[in-house]
N, C-alpha and C positions, 0 to 999 in steps of 0.2 A: 445739808450738814453731816459730817462721819458721826457716826454713831460714838458719843465720849460712854464708854465705859466707867464701873464702879463709877343823783343828775334820774334820772333815769333810766333803766336800761337800754339797750337796744329792741325794738318792737319785733322780731324776728327768732326763730328758736329750730334749731336744726332739727327736720322729719326724723333721721338716724337715730339722736336722740329719744324724738318721740316716740317711736315705736321699739324704744326697747323700755321705756318707761310703760309704756300701754303693755308691755307682755309683763313687768315687774309687777299691774296691776291686777294680774287676772286674779280673778275673784270676788275681786272689789266692788259691790254693787257703782255704776255709772248710772249716769241720768241719761235719759231716751225720751227729750223732748217732742213734741208734734214742730213740723215745719213753721219758720218765723219768715215774715217779710224783713227783705234787705233794707237795712236803716244806716245813716251816717256811722261809721267807726269811731272806736275812742277807744284809749287805754289810759287807765288812772291808777296811781299808784297809792296801797292801803298809806293813810297817814301817820301813824303809830299803832299804840296798843294799850291796854290792861292788861298786867300780869300779875303772877299770881302764883307761888305753890299749891301743886296738885292735894300736899298735906294739911290744907286750909280750905280747898274748898271740898265739901263735902256733896253740892247739888250734883245732877247727872251732868255728864255731857250737852245732852239734851237738851237742859237748861241755860247751861253755860254757852250756849252757841246758838242762844236764841235773841233776838231783838228787845232793847228793853230788861234783860237780864242784870240787874242792881250791883255793879262790881264796887262794890263801897269797899276800899279797903287796901286796893290791888295800886300796882305801881305802877308811873306811868310809864311808857318806854316808846323811844323813838322807831321810824321806819325800820330801820338798821339796827338790830339792840340785842345784844347779849342780855342775859338775866343779870350778870353781874353788873354789866354797863349801866341800865336803869338805876340800880340797887345806889349805886354810885355816883349817879344824877341827882338821885332823891335824898342822897346824903344819907345814909344807913350807915355808911362803913367810912373812917377816917379815911384820909388821902393815901391810896396803896403804894403811893410812889416814894415815900417817905417812911424813912428806915426799916422797919419791920411789920409795920402796920399792915402788912396783908396776910401775916401768918395771922393775924388775930379773926380773918373773916371764918366763919363755920363751913367747912367743905359738905355738912353732911345737910346741908340747908339744899344744897344739888344733885343729892341723890336721887330725888324723887323728878318724877318730870312737873314741869310747868306750864300753865295754861298762857296762852297768848289770844287776847280776844280784840276784834278791830269790829267797826261797823262803817259800811259806805251806803252809797245812794244809788239808785234808781229810777230815774224819772217815770219811765215803763217796764213791760216784758217781751216790747216788739221785737228784739235780739237775741241773736244769742250770748251767752257771758260764758268766760270762760275766767280761771283762775291760774296765771302764769310766775313761777315761781321756781328760784334756787334758792342756795344757801342755808338750808336748815341743816341746824349742828344739835344733836346727832342724825333723829327722826321724828316723826310728827306723824299722829293721827291727826285728818282734815275734816272738820266741821263747818256747814251752812245752814242757816237758820234750822237749826236744829235736828239735822238730818248729816250723817258721815258719808264723806266722801271719796277718803281711802282713808288706808289704817297704815303703819307704821314699818309693816311689809317692806310697803310699797314706796311711801315716802322716806328714804336714806339716803344719806351722804350728803357732804356737804355742797357738791358739785354739781349734782345729779339734779336736771332741769324738768320740772312738771306743768302739764297741764290740763287741768281738771275742766269736763264742762259742767256749769251750777247751770246752766241755762232752766232746769227742771224745779232746780229748789229756792233759787231766785223771786223776789217778791217789789210790785212798785212799790217804792218808798225805804225804807232802813233796813235792811240787811245786813247780817252777822256771820263773821269766819273766826272762825277759832280752831288752833294749833295746838294740842295738846304736844308738845315736844318732849321728848325724851333725855335723861342724861346721857352726858357725852364720856366717852373713854378712848383718845386717840390711838391705843392701841388694839382694840377693838373695833372701831369704825373707822370708816372712808371720809373722813373728816380733815379737821387741822388742829397739830401738837405744836409741843414749844420744844422739844428736844434739851437739849442746854445752851440755847439762848439767853435766857430768862428763868426768875422763879415762874413758874405757871401759876394761871388765875385757878382758884379753887372751885369756880363753874367750868373749867378747862373751855369756855367759852359757847356752851348749848346757848342756844338762841334761833334767833333767824336774821342774817347779816346780810344780806340784798333783799331788793323789793319785792313783794309782793305785788302783784301789778292783778287789776282785774279788768279785760279786756272782751270790749261786745262790739258785735260784727253781722251782718248778715250772712246767707246760709253758705257763702264761700269762702274760706277763709286761705290769709297767704300767708306760709311760713315758711321759713332758711332761706330768707331773699340774702341773694349776697353776689357779688360781682369776681369772677377769675377775670387775671389781668396777665395779658404775656408782652415783656416789652423788649423792647431789639436792642442786643447790646451786645457791642460796648457801643451803636452810633444815637441811642437813646431817639432817635428818629423816628418812630411811629412805636405803635401798643395798640393790640386788640384786647376788646373788652369779649366779657363774656358775661350775661347776665341768667342767670338761677333763681327760681323760687319752688316753691310745695303749693300748688293750689289744690287744697283739699274741700271738697261738697259733703256739708254735715248735715244735709237738708236728705229728706225719704227722697228727693226725684229726681229727675236727669234737670242737668242746669247746665246751660249754656255761658261762661262767663266773657269776659272780655280784659285780658289785662296788659296792661297799659304803663309804660315807664317815659324816663327822663333822664339824664346825666349830664347836666351843662345845659345844651342847647341840643342837644339828642335826644329826640323822641322817638318811642317805638311803640308798636303794638300785636297782638295775638289773641284768637279766641280759642278755648278751649272748651272742650263738651266733658264734661263728667257726669258718670252713674252713680246713683245715691251712694256717699260717702265713700265716695271713691278719690285718690288723691293722685295727680299726676305731677312730674315734671315740667314745668316750664320754661321754657329753652330761650333768650335770644343772642345769637353767636355773629361775630361779625362775618360771616361768608352770606346770611342772609338777612344780615343788616349792616350793609357797611359803613353805616353813622356811626359802628361799635369801635372801627378803627380808625384811630388818633393821629394825626397824624403833627409832628412837633409837639407831643403830651407834656401837659407839666408833670414832671418827676417830682416823687416827694425824695428828699435825702436826708439823713442825720445831720443831728446841728454842727455847723462847722462848714462841710461840703457843700453844700447847697441850701435853697428853700424847704419848705415841710407842706407842699402840694398837697389839697386833699378836695376829691369829690363828692359829690350825693348823690345815692341811687335815691327814686320816689317811683315808686311802685303802686297801681290801684289796682281791684280786682273788682271790676264792676256786674252787675245780673239788670239785667232791662234799661239800664243806662243808670242805674246806680250803685253811686258806691259800696259794696259790700264788707271789703276791708284793706287796708295802706301798711304799707312798709316801707321803712326809708332806714339807708343805713349809708355812713360814710366809709372810702376808701382813700388810699393811696395808689399813685401806678408805682412802684420801683422792681427793681428782681435783687432777688439776695440768694446767693450761694456759699456752701461753706463743703468745700472738700478737702481732704486730707492732704496734706504736702506728703513730700516722700519722707518725713519722720515720723508720719503716721500723727501729725496735729492736724486739727482742723482750723480752715483757714476759711474765715469770714472774708464775704467782699457785698458792697452794695453797689448795683447798677454797674457793674465790672469795675469795681475799684477795691482792691484789697484793703484790709483797713486793722486796725491792733484794735481788738476789744478791749475799752480800760473801762474797769468797771465795780460796781461794789452791790454787795447784798443787803437786798430789802429786808426792813421788818414791817408791819402792820405795827400800830396801836396796839398792847396787849389783849385790850378789850374789843379788840375789832370796834372800836369806834370810827366811822367817817368822818374825816373833816377834810369837806374839797380844799379849803386855804391851808392847810396843813401840810397835808399833802401837794399841793401845788409851789410850797414853799422850799420843800425836802425835793422837789423834781428841780426847781430854778437852783439850790447847792450843788446839783449833781452839774448842772449845766456850769456854775461857776466854776468849780473844781475840775473844768476839763474832761468829764468822763461823759465816755457816750451811752455805757450800757448800764441796763439794769436788771439784776438777777433774779428771780421771785420763787424759793422753794416754797412749793408751798402756798398758802397764806394769799393765794392768785385775787388780787384785789377787785371792787367792782370795776364795773365799765370809763366810770368817767376818769381812773388810773389810767388806763390806755389812749383814751383821748386828749389828755394832757399829754401824755408823752407823745403821741403821734402830732399836737402842736407844735413841741418844741422840740422835739426831733430826736428825742431819747432812743436810745434800742433797749430792748425786753426779753429776756429769756426767763419765759415761764417755763414751770415743772414739776412733779410732784417730790411731795418732799420723803426725807427719809429719816429712819430711824422708829416708826409705829406701824399700825395697820399696813401703810404703803407699800411698806419691803419686808412686811410680818411675814410674806410665806417665802423668805433668802435666809432668816435668820431664828425661823420657827419662832418660840413661843418669847424670844426676847430679842429687839423690843415692842414689836408687834406680835399680836397673835396670830396663828398660822390662820389662812385663809379658809373658807368655808365657799361650799359651793354658791351660797346668797351673794358672796361677795364680788362674783366676777364681772355680774350682769351689772353691778354696783359700779363698779370698777370702767366699762366698757360704756353704760351711761353719763359717768363724768364726763370721760374724753369725749364723746361726741357732743356735750354742751359743749366745754370748754375750747374743742376744734369752732363748733360756729359761733360763739360769741367773739373769739379772739383773729379770728381770719383774717377780716377785711381790715384790720389795725397792720399799719404800713411798719408802725413802731417794733411789731412783734416778729423776728426772725429766727425761732424756733419754736421748740418743744419737746422737753425734756423730761423721757416718760421714764426715766430712772434718776434715783439722785448717787447716794454712796454703791447701789448695784444697780443692775441690769435687770429689767424686768424677765420673767424665763418666759418662755415660746408661747405656753396658752397666753399669758395675761398680754406679752408683747403682741400677739397678732389681735386681742381682744383693740388695744389701744391705736394696732395702726390699720386694721377695719375700717375702725370708726375716723379717724384722719380723712383715711383716702372717701369714704363717703361725703366727708362734709368738702371736700375738694383744698385740704390741706397747702397752703402753699409755699411753703417754706420747711428747710431740714427738721427733720423727727430726726432727736437723739436718742441713744441709748441709757449714757447716763451721764452724768458729769463727774465719774469716775472714770480713771483707765476701763473700762471695762466693753463688751460688747454681746448684742442679741441676734439670733439670727438671721433673722427680718433689716434690721435697722445698721446693722455690723457694729463696727468698729466705733467708740463716742469721740474719737480725737479727742478726748479731754484729762486730765489727771486732778486727783484730788488729795494733794499730798501734804497739804496746808504749808506752811507751818500753822497752828491757832494760839501757841503762845511765845512768849520772847528767842526774838534770833539779833544777831545783831547786825548791823546794815548792810555786811561787806555778805552777809549769809546769800541776798538775793540774785546774787553774780556770779554764785558758781551753775554749774550747768547739770546738777544733776540735784533731786528731792524738788522740792520747792522752786528754786533758782528758775532764773529768766531764761526759762525755756519754753514750748510750746504753749498749749492753754491749760491753767491753773484757775480752776472754777469758783474756789475759794482757800483764801489763803492773808495769812497776816502777822505780824509779831504779836499780838493778843491783845494784851490789855490796853486801854485807852482811857486814862485818868481823865475825867472831863475838868474841866476850869474851876478854881476854888468857888465862884459865887456856884456854880451848878453845886459843887460838892455840899454848900453851906445847906441849901434848898433840898438834898436828897440825906444827908446824913443827919444822926443824932448830934449830939459835943461828942458825947462818951465815943462813937463811932467815927469823927474825924480822928480823935486822939488811938484809934486802933489803926486806922487806914497806914499812918506813917510808922507809928511804933513796934508794930508786930505784924510783920512779913507773913508767920505762919497761919496767922488768924484766918479763921473761915470769915470770908465775905459774902452775905447775904446778896447785897447786886451786884455780883458776879454771874455767878452759875449755879445752878441746883448740882452739877457735875461733880463729882468728888476729884474729878481731874483738874477741875478749873475751880474747885473752892475758894483754895488760895489765889496770893500774890505772889509767891513766896519765887518764885524763879525770876520775874521782872522786877520785883523790889531787890533782888541778888545780884540782877545788872545794875541799875540805879544804882547801889552802892558800891557795886566795883569799878565801874568807869567811873561816875559821877563825883564819888564819895557817900559817905553815910549823909542821913536831911539831917536837919539840927531842928527842923520843926516842922509844921503843917504846912506853914507857907512855901519854903523849902523843899518841900520832896513835890510840892507841885509845879513848883520850877523847874527842876529839876526834869519833873514827867513830860514838860510841853518841851523840852528840848528835845529830852530822847525822841518821842515821840515825832517830832518833827523831822528830826534826823532819820527814822527810822521809815517812816512813810512812804517820805521821798524819796527813799534810796528802793524802794519795792517799783514804785512805778516807773523810777527813771532808769531801773537796770531792763525792763520789760522794754520801753521805749527803743533803748539803746540797741537793743538784741532782735528788735524785729526786722529789722531786714538781714538779717546774722546769714552768713553763706554757711555753716553750719547748726542745725538745729536752733532756726528761728523762734525766737516769742512771737505768739499771735495770740494771745488772749491772757488780761490778768482780771479777778476778779475777787477787791480786797474785802475779806470778812473781818466785821463787816460794811456796809456805807452808814445804818443807823439803827440808833436799838427800838427797841418798843416800849421802854421803860427804862427807869432812869438803873444807867447801869455804871459799868467801873471795866467792862471791856468791847471789844468788836464794836467801833462808832469812830464815825470821819468826822464829826456831831453830835454833840447831846441829845437827849430828847428836847431841853428846850432850844434847843436849835444855836445852841453858844459855838463859838468857835474856836480850839485851844491850836495843839501845836502840831496833831495828827490834820487838823483840816488846813493849814495853812502849807504843811510839805506837802501834799495832793496839790494843794491849787499851785505851787510852784514847780513839781516835777512837771505838770501836765500844762505849760503853759505852751500857747499854738507854737512859739521859736523859743528852743529851751537849750542854753548853755547848761552840761555839767557833767562832773566828775568823778571818777570809776574808780570803784574802791577795789576792782581787785587787777588793773595793768595801769591805773593811776593817771590814763586818759583825758584829755577836756574831747566833750565828741558835742557838736550840733546837731539837735533834732529837729525836725522842723514837722509839724502834724497837717500842716496847710498845704494843700493838693497845688501850689505855686513853688516851683522852686525859687531859692533867695539865691543871688550872688555878692560880694564886694564887702563880706562880713570882716572883722577885727575881733579875734578871739583875745583876752588877755590872763593870766594866771597870775596873781601874786599871792603867796606865804608871807604870814608874820608870825611873830612870837605871840602869848598872851598879851604883853605891855603894849603893841602894835608896832612892835621896829620889825619893819621890812627886810626878807631876808633871803626872798628870789622874787624875777618878774621877769615873764616871757609873752611877747605878742607875738599872732599868728595872722598876717593878715591876707587880702585877697581870698576869705573862707568862701566857698560855697557848697551849699548842701541843695538836693533835691528836695521835691515833696512828697504828703503821702506818707508820714513818716520814715520819710528817708533819713540818713546819720549821714555824717561827716566831722571825722577824727584831727580836730587842730594841731594839737601839739601832746606832749606826753610831759610832765613832771617827773624829774628824776626819783628813782628810789633812795639818795641819799640829799639833803640839802645842807650845807655846814650851818651849824650855829644855830638852826631850827628846837625851839625846846619841845619838852616830850609833850605836852601840846600845845597846838600852834592851831593857826587858821588859815584858810584858803581863799581867797575874792574871787569871784572868778566874773570875767564882764564880757560883753557882746554888743559891740554896734556894728551899727549899717553904713551902709558907704556916704552917708552925709556925715557921720560920726556922731548920730544919735542912740542915746543906751537905750539894748531893746530886751535884752533880759542880766540880771545879777542873780547872781547865786555865793553863799556863804556856807562855806562848811568847818564846823568844828574836829578835828583830825588828832591822833595821836601815830608818834612812830613805831608806837608798841602795839601791835593788831589786835584785835580780837581773834579768840582760835576756836575753831571751831572742829567734834568731835564726831566725825558725819559716819563712823563706825557705829555709832552707838545711839543712830537716829532713830528716834520712834513717829508715830502715826502724828503724833502732835509738835515736836518741837527736835531738834538737835541741840546738842548741848555746848555750853561754851565751855570752855577747859582755861582760858583766858581773857580777860576783856582788856580792852585798850583801855587806855590810861587819861582821862578827859579831867581829871583831879583838879589840872593846871587851872580850869575856867575860874574859879572857886577863888583864885588869886589876882584877877582882873582890879583893876583899880574901879571907882564909881565911875561913869560918863553922866555928863551935861546934856541933856538933849533938849532943847527947844521946842514950843509950839504955837501956830497963828492957826486958826480957824473960822471957817465961814459958813453959814451954810443958808440955801436956796429953800421956795418952798414950792412946787408945782402946783397945774390945778388937779389932776390927777389925785391925790392924798400922797402925795409921795414928796420926801427931802432927802436932799442930796449936801451934806456935811463937805466940807474939802479941808482938811488940814495939812498944812506942811508941816514935819520936822527937822531939825537943825543938830547934829552934833555942835555943841559950841563951846565943848571940852578943850581946853589949852595945850594937853599933851596928847602922845599917838595912840591911846586905847582908846578901840570902837565901841562902839553901844551895840552888844549882841542882842539878836533877835527882841527888838524892841513890839511893844504890843499896843495898839492903842484901843481899845474898849469904846464905843459910844457906850454912854448911859443917861439915865432921867436924874432927873433933881434928887431922888431918893439913892441914887449911885446902883440903880437896879440896870442891868443892860438890855439895852433896846434891840428886840430881835425878832423876824429873821434881821440881816443888815448882808448887803452884798458890797462891801471893800475891793478896791481894785487890786488894792496888795495889803501884806500884813506882815506882823513881827519881821519886820527888816533891818537889817545891821547897818548902822552909819560910821563911817571912817571921819574923825575929827573934820572940822569944814564940812564935810558933804551934806545935802538936803534932797528930800525928795515930797512929794505932791500924793498925799492920799485921795481918792474920794469915798465915802460911802453912802447906798441910798439906800431909803428904808422909807417904811409908810408912817406921816406923820401922828398919825391917832399912837402907834405907839412911845410917844413922846408923851403920853398922859399928859399933855396940858403945859408939859415943861422946857425950858430952852436946851438943846441937844450941850452936854456934855461929852471930853471924851478926856477918858484915863485913859493915861499915859503910864506905861512900865516895863521894864525888860530884866534881861538875864544879869546888867549891872548899870541899870537906871533907875534911880530913885521915883518911886509913884508920885506923877504928879495931875492935878485936873486941870483942864483948862473949858472956857466955854467957848461954843461956837456960833 
């Protein structure tokens, strides 16, 4: 993000990461147990913690970390929890998402270390025992059963992975591990910060946010298991698999281990002899093991391009016939390339097929709370919106996130974040402090650990080693060395911005924004953030939620301020002074649609404005994807979602409610789509599916706001290729006689049978928005004259009737089908008619997946929509449909 000035995890770890961590722990007392007999290996995650501030604990670390310590008055915390997340769960503070409640949480409480204490049980001490973890924010001293195992100088950085041998400290029965977690400052530590996305949490996310594993096994440990795949492209006829792992002898004697594995029906095995404390790489190549050369492999594809086939690798290291350790990895077979095109833009292809990256920027929960269902709901929304990619700028989620992305076919672009310590070496002391010698090994260990964790996920198509800036040559070398050591299989990108670095070269991306309001026609320019090249983060800024959500997040006084005071600072916008107000957005809303007359009017105008703007952004990039001059190769909407209750940068709100931004994106990204171009008035058909389509008919009709038809043209026999190809069907004249200043354009696309396959309605003006490109800055381009859409306010009321039925499945889901009909007797269309599924208390049922929504109907027209949702979310009531629209009175029917 551009700096704003004034499950249980997978069971393998990278040997490179462990080597670096061992280097970091020099001087720390390490356990040196006697050799143990090999036993059945096992792994368990700590189930949770008791936590307390060190300011309130006077007992020694040895006492706190000993079994039986009376942690009376401590707070319970989950296995992945920041300090504040635990305190919120305990009810210590009021809902931080409402109003300015978060301001009342004292930051001083988090200026001292906090204890995290947990017990685990082992039946006996006949095996070796290790603590395996990452996700400590920002650093920690580690103790087991009264002994210090590692210090905060070694256990530092949110992404570094640590394996600590605690065999000598473990006893039969109850054992205790305690972490003394240090305060976090993302300007000083290589952890996680929030930049200007939201108001940062008072604890700065200090805590333990990934699982801590207790791993037990015999004398030979398996680590770093992974599969290197080589797919024949473009035939996809064969795939070579190379299996690698580190076999480590943790005993004081020479040991011969048998390492055996399976992938599907293929099995393989070899013996390896290890000297005392020796580590060797064990490799199974298709040359030595022909069963690893697959014919007609099941290939993993992004959603909409094919199936999401996954394979499983299982490895076992046995000593004298007894399993000593095991490892499991899932992986996909796919090929990712991203060369620079003739214009220097990065063009991704998967399995030999180029694709336009259509993405959104991901935000985790502000307090880094992991909720698998909530994450899965948001990823399903991404598919519903027709997106194919999620970008993670820092805040790289746990393994389950990438497991879900693999399953659903959603591509991911993880990388390091900007504007804190990660890029502090570029900007000196602001916004992050300059790196010290201690930071370089932490950064390299972070890269090694994340590379090992992510490399087998087919959904991961790159790693961005920089965000706003590329790393300098020293830091880049550390990253690249770690990636190469981990057999990283996909392109490494220097930055999300237009930067380059000595090893990885040009990023092939741009980060030109905008981040605040611009009009829809902005996206069609071929300069700045317009539809050319690969824009890694861009949007028209504010995304005002629905009225339902606004009432959940703002006080009555704040709701008044929202629509009455454009220059007021909005706590739910950003801590950045640049984005503190909605002044630019509100000026545009008033200039284009007219001054709001109340909160309801403000919100309904906002939904209309966000629909047209988000639709235009994605449509412009899709139209230009195959452009002969400076094609568009990727666009990431900034942002896909927000980690809290926000007034900007989100396609849906925190509660998963859907407004104009959501349905504008959904409309733009439908697989076969007819669209209007703001720059040259062309009507284009874009086909994102693989197969070409022919025999289409495209029709465009222009109306005055009272529904009087002024222009109508049809193009028949339209054919369009696949994989994002575009066909221009016709062009609307520059001047059409009799049009009102504000007018409507209805686009219809039918197939060879006459069935409607795409419908798109625009509200336009004979007076265009005028942009001042000469005064573009890093976050927007000024608008010097607004399109006149005020005529929409004079539209007559339209009558929309509805009938609905609901069916309930045996899987806990229900489907409500609603048919909308414009039964008005005049000519006036019902513009942007919205259907909200609600329960008996008129509370939205969320999440919900609509086949379509926010539709526009002319008199006599009908459409049928379906909504899928979890039956339990009705809370026992019958489904109800709240129907409203720009010029449609609100009514509710029972489904």
